[in-house]
Chimera marker file (.cmm) of the C-alpha trace (Angstrom):
<marker_set name="trace">
<marker id="1" x="63.786" y="64.317" z="21.849" r="1" g="1" b="0" radius="0.5"/>
<marker id="2" x="62.938" y="62.071" z="18.900" r="1" g="1" b="0" radius="0.5"/>
<marker id="3" x="60.326" y="63.782" z="16.713" r="1" g="1" b="0" radius="0.5"/>
<marker id="4" x="58.299" y="61.848" z="14.204" r="1" g="1" b="0" radius="0.5"/>
<marker id="5" x="58.042" y="63.138" z="10.657" r="1" g="1" b="0" radius="0.5"/>
<marker id="6" x="54.762" y="64.885" z="9.876" r="1" g="1" b="0" radius="0.5"/>
<marker id="7" x="51.913" y="62.953" z="8.302" r="1" g="1" b="0" radius="0.5"/>
<marker id="8" x="52.274" y="63.387" z="4.521" r="1" g="1" b="0" radius="0.5"/>
<marker id="9" x="49.674" y="65.660" z="2.932" r="1" g="1" b="0" radius="0.5"/>
<marker id="10" x="48.213" y="62.926" z="0.698" r="1" g="1" b="0" radius="0.5"/>
<marker id="11" x="47.718" y="60.645" z="3.720" r="1" g="1" b="0" radius="0.5"/>
<marker id="12" x="46.270" y="63.519" z="5.760" r="1" g="1" b="0" radius="0.5"/>
<marker id="13" x="43.747" y="64.322" z="3.002" r="1" g="1" b="0" radius="0.5"/>
<marker id="14" x="42.871" y="60.648" z="2.605" r="1" g="1" b="0" radius="0.5"/>
<marker id="15" x="42.241" y="60.193" z="6.328" r="1" g="1" b="0" radius="0.5"/>
<marker id="16" x="40.127" y="63.334" z="6.581" r="1" g="1" b="0" radius="0.5"/>
<marker id="17" x="38.055" y="62.362" z="3.545" r="1" g="1" b="0" radius="0.5"/>
<marker id="18" x="37.717" y="58.606" z="4.057" r="1" g="1" b="0" radius="0.5"/>
<marker id="19" x="38.473" y="57.408" z="7.584" r="1" g="1" b="0" radius="0.5"/>
<marker id="20" x="35.555" y="58.097" z="9.884" r="1" g="1" b="0" radius="0.5"/>
<marker id="21" x="36.815" y="56.388" z="13.010" r="1" g="1" b="0" radius="0.5"/>
<marker id="22" x="39.713" y="54.532" z="14.552" r="1" g="1" b="0" radius="0.5"/>
<marker id="23" x="37.753" y="51.229" z="14.483" r="1" g="1" b="0" radius="0.5"/>
<marker id="24" x="37.225" y="51.770" z="10.732" r="1" g="1" b="0" radius="0.5"/>
<marker id="25" x="40.970" y="52.142" z="10.235" r="1" g="1" b="0" radius="0.5"/>
<marker id="26" x="41.725" y="49.182" z="12.495" r="1" g="1" b="0" radius="0.5"/>
<marker id="27" x="39.233" y="47.040" z="10.549" r="1" g="1" b="0" radius="0.5"/>
<marker id="28" x="40.779" y="48.094" z="7.244" r="1" g="1" b="0" radius="0.5"/>
<marker id="29" x="44.265" y="47.255" z="8.459" r="1" g="1" b="0" radius="0.5"/>
<marker id="30" x="43.130" y="43.884" z="9.825" r="1" g="1" b="0" radius="0.5"/>
<marker id="31" x="41.646" y="42.927" z="6.479" r="1" g="1" b="0" radius="0.5"/>
<marker id="32" x="44.705" y="44.263" z="4.670" r="1" g="1" b="0" radius="0.5"/>
<marker id="33" x="46.887" y="42.071" z="6.873" r="1" g="1" b="0" radius="0.5"/>
<marker id="34" x="44.954" y="38.938" z="5.927" r="1" g="1" b="0" radius="0.5"/>
<marker id="35" x="43.880" y="39.571" z="2.315" r="1" g="1" b="0" radius="0.5"/>
<marker id="36" x="42.928" y="35.970" z="1.533" r="1" g="1" b="0" radius="0.5"/>
<marker id="37" x="40.600" y="35.601" z="4.524" r="1" g="1" b="0" radius="0.5"/>
<marker id="38" x="36.845" y="36.017" z="4.102" r="1" g="1" b="0" radius="0.5"/>
<marker id="39" x="35.664" y="38.319" z="6.871" r="1" g="1" b="0" radius="0.5"/>
<marker id="40" x="32.207" y="38.380" z="8.390" r="1" g="1" b="0" radius="0.5"/>
<marker id="41" x="30.825" y="40.416" z="11.274" r="1" g="1" b="0" radius="0.5"/>
<marker id="42" x="31.477" y="37.661" z="13.807" r="1" g="1" b="0" radius="0.5"/>
<marker id="43" x="35.143" y="37.286" z="12.900" r="1" g="1" b="0" radius="0.5"/>
<marker id="44" x="35.738" y="41.045" z="12.834" r="1" g="1" b="0" radius="0.5"/>
<marker id="45" x="33.909" y="41.622" z="16.131" r="1" g="1" b="0" radius="0.5"/>
<marker id="46" x="36.124" y="39.045" z="17.832" r="1" g="1" b="0" radius="0.5"/>
<marker id="47" x="39.307" y="40.638" z="16.495" r="1" g="1" b="0" radius="0.5"/>
<marker id="48" x="38.354" y="44.262" z="17.209" r="1" g="1" b="0" radius="0.5"/>
<marker id="49" x="36.462" y="43.656" z="20.470" r="1" g="1" b="0" radius="0.5"/>
<marker id="50" x="33.373" y="45.427" z="19.170" r="1" g="1" b="0" radius="0.5"/>
<marker id="51" x="29.787" y="44.237" z="18.941" r="1" g="1" b="0" radius="0.5"/>
<marker id="52" x="28.766" y="42.097" z="16.018" r="1" g="1" b="0" radius="0.5"/>
<marker id="53" x="26.433" y="44.891" z="14.902" r="1" g="1" b="0" radius="0.5"/>
<marker id="54" x="29.272" y="47.441" z="14.941" r="1" g="1" b="0" radius="0.5"/>
<marker id="55" x="31.496" y="45.022" z="13.037" r="1" g="1" b="0" radius="0.5"/>
<marker id="56" x="28.783" y="44.595" z="10.374" r="1" g="1" b="0" radius="0.5"/>
<marker id="57" x="28.544" y="48.396" z="10.066" r="1" g="1" b="0" radius="0.5"/>
<marker id="58" x="32.312" y="48.634" z="9.642" r="1" g="1" b="0" radius="0.5"/>
<marker id="59" x="32.308" y="45.959" z="6.945" r="1" g="1" b="0" radius="0.5"/>
<marker id="60" x="29.524" y="47.779" z="5.093" r="1" g="1" b="0" radius="0.5"/>
<marker id="61" x="31.489" y="51.036" z="5.336" r="1" g="1" b="0" radius="0.5"/>
<marker id="62" x="34.634" y="49.343" z="4.052" r="1" g="1" b="0" radius="0.5"/>
<marker id="63" x="32.719" y="48.089" z="1.034" r="1" g="1" b="0" radius="0.5"/>
<marker id="64" x="31.087" y="51.483" z="0.413" r="1" g="1" b="0" radius="0.5"/>
<marker id="65" x="34.462" y="53.207" z="0.411" r="1" g="1" b="0" radius="0.5"/>
<marker id="66" x="36.020" y="50.645" z="-1.930" r="1" g="1" b="0" radius="0.5"/>
<marker id="67" x="38.370" y="48.995" z="0.537" r="1" g="1" b="0" radius="0.5"/>
<marker id="68" x="36.806" y="45.527" z="0.229" r="1" g="1" b="0" radius="0.5"/>
<marker id="69" x="35.044" y="43.283" z="-2.235" r="1" g="1" b="0" radius="0.5"/>
<marker id="70" x="32.181" y="40.875" z="-1.512" r="1" g="1" b="0" radius="0.5"/>
<marker id="71" x="33.366" y="37.422" z="-0.524" r="1" g="1" b="0" radius="0.5"/>
<marker id="72" x="32.076" y="34.129" z="-1.881" r="1" g="1" b="0" radius="0.5"/>
<marker id="73" x="29.644" y="33.553" z="0.981" r="1" g="1" b="0" radius="0.5"/>
<marker id="74" x="26.786" y="35.934" z="1.697" r="1" g="1" b="0" radius="0.5"/>
<marker id="75" x="27.708" y="38.822" z="4.065" r="1" g="1" b="0" radius="0.5"/>
<marker id="76" x="31.457" y="38.188" z="3.835" r="1" g="1" b="0" radius="0.5"/>
<marker id="77" x="34.137" y="40.482" z="2.490" r="1" g="1" b="0" radius="0.5"/>
<marker id="78" x="37.738" y="40.211" z="1.347" r="1" g="1" b="0" radius="0.5"/>
<marker id="79" x="40.395" y="42.855" z="1.073" r="1" g="1" b="0" radius="0.5"/>
<marker id="80" x="40.299" y="44.318" z="-2.409" r="1" g="1" b="0" radius="0.5"/>
<marker id="81" x="40.842" y="48.032" z="-2.937" r="1" g="1" b="0" radius="0.5"/>
<marker id="82" x="41.700" y="49.249" z="-6.412" r="1" g="1" b="0" radius="0.5"/>
<marker id="83" x="44.373" y="51.772" z="-7.347" r="1" g="1" b="0" radius="0.5"/>
<marker id="84" x="44.856" y="54.541" z="-6.338" r="1" g="1" b="0" radius="0.5"/>
<marker id="85" x="43.532" y="53.368" z="-2.942" r="1" g="1" b="0" radius="0.5"/>
<marker id="86" x="46.133" y="50.618" z="-2.648" r="1" g="1" b="0" radius="0.5"/>
<marker id="87" x="49.137" y="52.932" z="-2.595" r="1" g="1" b="0" radius="0.5"/>
<marker id="88" x="47.665" y="55.487" z="-0.191" r="1" g="1" b="0" radius="0.5"/>
<marker id="89" x="46.433" y="52.732" z="2.170" r="1" g="1" b="0" radius="0.5"/>
<marker id="90" x="49.923" y="51.203" z="2.154" r="1" g="1" b="0" radius="0.5"/>
<marker id="91" x="51.388" y="54.598" z="3.009" r="1" g="1" b="0" radius="0.5"/>
<marker id="92" x="48.741" y="55.164" z="5.700" r="1" g="1" b="0" radius="0.5"/>
<marker id="93" x="49.568" y="51.772" z="7.216" r="1" g="1" b="0" radius="0.5"/>
<marker id="94" x="53.250" y="52.710" z="7.457" r="1" g="1" b="0" radius="0.5"/>
<marker id="95" x="52.448" y="56.125" z="8.943" r="1" g="1" b="0" radius="0.5"/>
<marker id="96" x="50.033" y="54.564" z="11.466" r="1" g="1" b="0" radius="0.5"/>
<marker id="97" x="52.690" y="52.049" z="12.534" r="1" g="1" b="0" radius="0.5"/>
<marker id="98" x="55.172" y="54.827" z="13.329" r="1" g="1" b="0" radius="0.5"/>
<marker id="99" x="52.723" y="57.508" z="14.541" r="1" g="1" b="0" radius="0.5"/>
<marker id="100" x="49.603" y="55.873" z="15.960" r="1" g="1" b="0" radius="0.5"/>
<marker id="101" x="48.864" y="58.886" z="18.162" r="1" g="1" b="0" radius="0.5"/>
<marker id="102" x="49.209" y="61.396" z="15.332" r="1" g="1" b="0" radius="0.5"/>
<marker id="103" x="46.903" y="59.467" z="13.003" r="1" g="1" b="0" radius="0.5"/>
<marker id="104" x="44.412" y="58.865" z="15.808" r="1" g="1" b="0" radius="0.5"/>
<marker id="105" x="44.377" y="62.568" z="16.646" r="1" g="1" b="0" radius="0.5"/>
<marker id="106" x="43.830" y="63.383" z="12.979" r="1" g="1" b="0" radius="0.5"/>
<marker id="107" x="40.846" y="61.012" z="12.833" r="1" g="1" b="0" radius="0.5"/>
<marker id="108" x="39.393" y="62.523" z="16.006" r="1" g="1" b="0" radius="0.5"/>
<marker id="109" x="39.919" y="66.048" z="14.696" r="1" g="1" b="0" radius="0.5"/>
<marker id="110" x="37.670" y="65.108" z="11.788" r="1" g="1" b="0" radius="0.5"/>
<marker id="111" x="34.832" y="64.067" z="14.086" r="1" g="1" b="0" radius="0.5"/>
<marker id="112" x="35.483" y="66.979" z="16.466" r="1" g="1" b="0" radius="0.5"/>
<marker id="113" x="35.111" y="69.362" z="13.545" r="1" g="1" b="0" radius="0.5"/>
<marker id="114" x="31.811" y="67.784" z="12.535" r="1" g="1" b="0" radius="0.5"/>
<marker id="115" x="30.549" y="67.968" z="16.116" r="1" g="1" b="0" radius="0.5"/>
<marker id="116" x="31.482" y="71.643" z="16.315" r="1" g="1" b="0" radius="0.5"/>
<marker id="117" x="29.714" y="72.349" z="13.003" r="1" g="1" b="0" radius="0.5"/>
<marker id="118" x="26.614" y="70.556" z="14.243" r="1" g="1" b="0" radius="0.5"/>
<marker id="119" x="26.666" y="72.368" z="17.569" r="1" g="1" b="0" radius="0.5"/>
<marker id="120" x="27.210" y="75.719" z="15.851" r="1" g="1" b="0" radius="0.5"/>
<marker id="121" x="24.046" y="75.166" z="13.839" r="1" g="1" b="0" radius="0.5"/>
<marker id="122" x="22.093" y="75.281" z="17.115" r="1" g="1" b="0" radius="0.5"/>
<marker id="123" x="24.013" y="78.077" z="18.785" r="1" g="1" b="0" radius="0.5"/>
<marker id="124" x="21.890" y="81.044" z="19.714" r="1" g="1" b="0" radius="0.5"/>
<marker id="125" x="23.136" y="84.101" z="17.918" r="1" g="1" b="0" radius="0.5"/>
<marker id="126" x="22.229" y="87.579" z="19.007" r="1" g="1" b="0" radius="0.5"/>
<marker id="127" x="20.658" y="89.484" z="16.135" r="1" g="1" b="0" radius="0.5"/>
<marker id="128" x="22.561" y="92.597" z="15.118" r="1" g="1" b="0" radius="0.5"/>
<link id1="1" id2="2" r="1" g="1" b="0" radius="0.2"/>
<link id1="2" id2="3" r="1" g="1" b="0" radius="0.2"/>
<link id1="3" id2="4" r="1" g="1" b="0" radius="0.2"/>
<link id1="4" id2="5" r="1" g="1" b="0" radius="0.2"/>
<link id1="5" id2="6" r="1" g="1" b="0" radius="0.2"/>
<link id1="6" id2="7" r="1" g="1" b="0" radius="0.2"/>
<link id1="7" id2="8" r="1" g="1" b="0" radius="0.2"/>
<link id1="8" id2="9" r="1" g="1" b="0" radius="0.2"/>
<link id1="9" id2="10" r="1" g="1" b="0" radius="0.2"/>
<link id1="10" id2="11" r="1" g="1" b="0" radius="0.2"/>
<link id1="11" id2="12" r="1" g="1" b="0" radius="0.2"/>
<link id1="12" id2="13" r="1" g="1" b="0" radius="0.2"/>
<link id1="13" id2="14" r="1" g="1" b="0" radius="0.2"/>
<link id1="14" id2="15" r="1" g="1" b="0" radius="0.2"/>
<link id1="15" id2="16" r="1" g="1" b="0" radius="0.2"/>
<link id1="16" id2="17" r="1" g="1" b="0" radius="0.2"/>
<link id1="17" id2="18" r="1" g="1" b="0" radius="0.2"/>
<link id1="18" id2="19" r="1" g="1" b="0" radius="0.2"/>
<link id1="19" id2="20" r="1" g="1" b="0" radius="0.2"/>
<link id1="20" id2="21" r="1" g="1" b="0" radius="0.2"/>
<link id1="21" id2="22" r="1" g="1" b="0" radius="0.2"/>
<link id1="22" id2="23" r="1" g="1" b="0" radius="0.2"/>
<link id1="23" id2="24" r="1" g="1" b="0" radius="0.2"/>
<link id1="24" id2="25" r="1" g="1" b="0" radius="0.2"/>
<link id1="25" id2="26" r="1" g="1" b="0" radius="0.2"/>
<link id1="26" id2="27" r="1" g="1" b="0" radius="0.2"/>
<link id1="27" id2="28" r="1" g="1" b="0" radius="0.2"/>
<link id1="28" id2="29" r="1" g="1" b="0" radius="0.2"/>
<link id1="29" id2="30" r="1" g="1" b="0" radius="0.2"/>
<link id1="30" id2="31" r="1" g="1" b="0" radius="0.2"/>
<link id1="31" id2="32" r="1" g="1" b="0" radius="0.2"/>
<link id1="32" id2="33" r="1" g="1" b="0" radius="0.2"/>
<link id1="33" id2="34" r="1" g="1" b="0" radius="0.2"/>
<link id1="34" id2="35" r="1" g="1" b="0" radius="0.2"/>
<link id1="35" id2="36" r="1" g="1" b="0" radius="0.2"/>
<link id1="36" id2="37" r="1" g="1" b="0" radius="0.2"/>
<link id1="37" id2="38" r="1" g="1" b="0" radius="0.2"/>
<link id1="38" id2="39" r="1" g="1" b="0" radius="0.2"/>
<link id1="39" id2="40" r="1" g="1" b="0" radius="0.2"/>
<link id1="40" id2="41" r="1" g="1" b="0" radius="0.2"/>
<link id1="41" id2="42" r="1" g="1" b="0" radius="0.2"/>
<link id1="42" id2="43" r="1" g="1" b="0" radius="0.2"/>
<link id1="43" id2="44" r="1" g="1" b="0" radius="0.2"/>
<link id1="44" id2="45" r="1" g="1" b="0" radius="0.2"/>
<link id1="45" id2="46" r="1" g="1" b="0" radius="0.2"/>
<link id1="46" id2="47" r="1" g="1" b="0" radius="0.2"/>
<link id1="47" id2="48" r="1" g="1" b="0" radius="0.2"/>
<link id1="48" id2="49" r="1" g="1" b="0" radius="0.2"/>
<link id1="49" id2="50" r="1" g="1" b="0" radius="0.2"/>
<link id1="50" id2="51" r="1" g="1" b="0" radius="0.2"/>
<link id1="51" id2="52" r="1" g="1" b="0" radius="0.2"/>
<link id1="52" id2="53" r="1" g="1" b="0" radius="0.2"/>
<link id1="53" id2="54" r="1" g="1" b="0" radius="0.2"/>
<link id1="54" id2="55" r="1" g="1" b="0" radius="0.2"/>
<link id1="55" id2="56" r="1" g="1" b="0" radius="0.2"/>
<link id1="56" id2="57" r="1" g="1" b="0" radius="0.2"/>
<link id1="57" id2="58" r="1" g="1" b="0" radius="0.2"/>
<link id1="58" id2="59" r="1" g="1" b="0" radius="0.2"/>
<link id1="59" id2="60" r="1" g="1" b="0" radius="0.2"/>
<link id1="60" id2="61" r="1" g="1" b="0" radius="0.2"/>
<link id1="61" id2="62" r="1" g="1" b="0" radius="0.2"/>
<link id1="62" id2="63" r="1" g="1" b="0" radius="0.2"/>
<link id1="63" id2="64" r="1" g="1" b="0" radius="0.2"/>
<link id1="64" id2="65" r="1" g="1" b="0" radius="0.2"/>
<link id1="65" id2="66" r="1" g="1" b="0" radius="0.2"/>
<link id1="66" id2="67" r="1" g="1" b="0" radius="0.2"/>
<link id1="67" id2="68" r="1" g="1" b="0" radius="0.2"/>
<link id1="68" id2="69" r="1" g="1" b="0" radius="0.2"/>
<link id1="69" id2="70" r="1" g="1" b="0" radius="0.2"/>
<link id1="70" id2="71" r="1" g="1" b="0" radius="0.2"/>
<link id1="71" id2="72" r="1" g="1" b="0" radius="0.2"/>
<link id1="72" id2="73" r="1" g="1" b="0" radius="0.2"/>
<link id1="73" id2="74" r="1" g="1" b="0" radius="0.2"/>
<link id1="74" id2="75" r="1" g="1" b="0" radius="0.2"/>
<link id1="75" id2="76" r="1" g="1" b="0" radius="0.2"/>
<link id1="76" id2="77" r="1" g="1" b="0" radius="0.2"/>
<link id1="77" id2="78" r="1" g="1" b="0" radius="0.2"/>
<link id1="78" id2="79" r="1" g="1" b="0" radius="0.2"/>
<link id1="79" id2="80" r="1" g="1" b="0" radius="0.2"/>
<link id1="80" id2="81" r="1" g="1" b="0" radius="0.2"/>
<link id1="81" id2="82" r="1" g="1" b="0" radius="0.2"/>
<link id1="82" id2="83" r="1" g="1" b="0" radius="0.2"/>
<link id1="83" id2="84" r="1" g="1" b="0" radius="0.2"/>
<link id1="84" id2="85" r="1" g="1" b="0" radius="0.2"/>
<link id1="85" id2="86" r="1" g="1" b="0" radius="0.2"/>
<link id1="86" id2="87" r="1" g="1" b="0" radius="0.2"/>
<link id1="87" id2="88" r="1" g="1" b="0" radius="0.2"/>
<link id1="88" id2="89" r="1" g="1" b="0" radius="0.2"/>
<link id1="89" id2="90" r="1" g="1" b="0" radius="0.2"/>
<link id1="90" id2="91" r="1" g="1" b="0" radius="0.2"/>
<link id1="91" id2="92" r="1" g="1" b="0" radius="0.2"/>
<link id1="92" id2="93" r="1" g="1" b="0" radius="0.2"/>
<link id1="93" id2="94" r="1" g="1" b="0" radius="0.2"/>
<link id1="94" id2="95" r="1" g="1" b="0" radius="0.2"/>
<link id1="95" id2="96" r="1" g="1" b="0" radius="0.2"/>
<link id1="96" id2="97" r="1" g="1" b="0" radius="0.2"/>
<link id1="97" id2="98" r="1" g="1" b="0" radius="0.2"/>
<link id1="98" id2="99" r="1" g="1" b="0" radius="0.2"/>
<link id1="99" id2="100" r="1" g="1" b="0" radius="0.2"/>
<link id1="100" id2="101" r="1" g="1" b="0" radius="0.2"/>
<link id1="101" id2="102" r="1" g="1" b="0" radius="0.2"/>
<link id1="102" id2="103" r="1" g="1" b="0" radius="0.2"/>
<link id1="103" id2="104" r="1" g="1" b="0" radius="0.2"/>
<link id1="104" id2="105" r="1" g="1" b="0" radius="0.2"/>
<link id1="105" id2="106" r="1" g="1" b="0" radius="0.2"/>
<link id1="106" id2="107" r="1" g="1" b="0" radius="0.2"/>
<link id1="107" id2="108" r="1" g="1" b="0" radius="0.2"/>
<link id1="108" id2="109" r="1" g="1" b="0" radius="0.2"/>
<link id1="109" id2="110" r="1" g="1" b="0" radius="0.2"/>
<link id1="110" id2="111" r="1" g="1" b="0" radius="0.2"/>
<link id1="111" id2="112" r="1" g="1" b="0" radius="0.2"/>
<link id1="112" id2="113" r="1" g="1" b="0" radius="0.2"/>
<link id1="113" id2="114" r="1" g="1" b="0" radius="0.2"/>
<link id1="114" id2="115" r="1" g="1" b="0" radius="0.2"/>
<link id1="115" id2="116" r="1" g="1" b="0" radius="0.2"/>
<link id1="116" id2="117" r="1" g="1" b="0" radius="0.2"/>
<link id1="117" id2="118" r="1" g="1" b="0" radius="0.2"/>
<link id1="118" id2="119" r="1" g="1" b="0" radius="0.2"/>
<link id1="119" id2="120" r="1" g="1" b="0" radius="0.2"/>
<link id1="120" id2="121" r="1" g="1" b="0" radius="0.2"/>
<link id1="121" id2="122" r="1" g="1" b="0" radius="0.2"/>
<link id1="122" id2="123" r="1" g="1" b="0" radius="0.2"/>
<link id1="123" id2="124" r="1" g="1" b="0" radius="0.2"/>
<link id1="124" id2="125" r="1" g="1" b="0" radius="0.2"/>
<link id1="125" id2="126" r="1" g="1" b="0" radius="0.2"/>
<link id1="126" id2="127" r="1" g="1" b="0" radius="0.2"/>
<link id1="127" id2="128" r="1" g="1" b="0" radius="0.2"/>
</marker_set>
């Protein structure tokens, strides 16, 4: 059986701290792959097969996290992270290419953990 190497700790920490969803990561990698293209919600929605509204949210999130820079036209973005983001995103891209399932599971574990924390806040606890 051919085992994949584990996800490096720095990439694991980066994903858990910065990547909220698989569409977010896919959007980031799309923009990274075409760094000279100005992206708007319409273009991104067509490439990711998500609604235009969801694409706009993703672009806003990418800007908030420092992955993109505003483009020349209003409501457009271009790829433009600064160091140290560049190196960890490059490493994440390589890891994702070889272990899509592992990275996807890591992203989902982040949201599963948040859901459990939220649900636990409403769990009825018997008083001692």
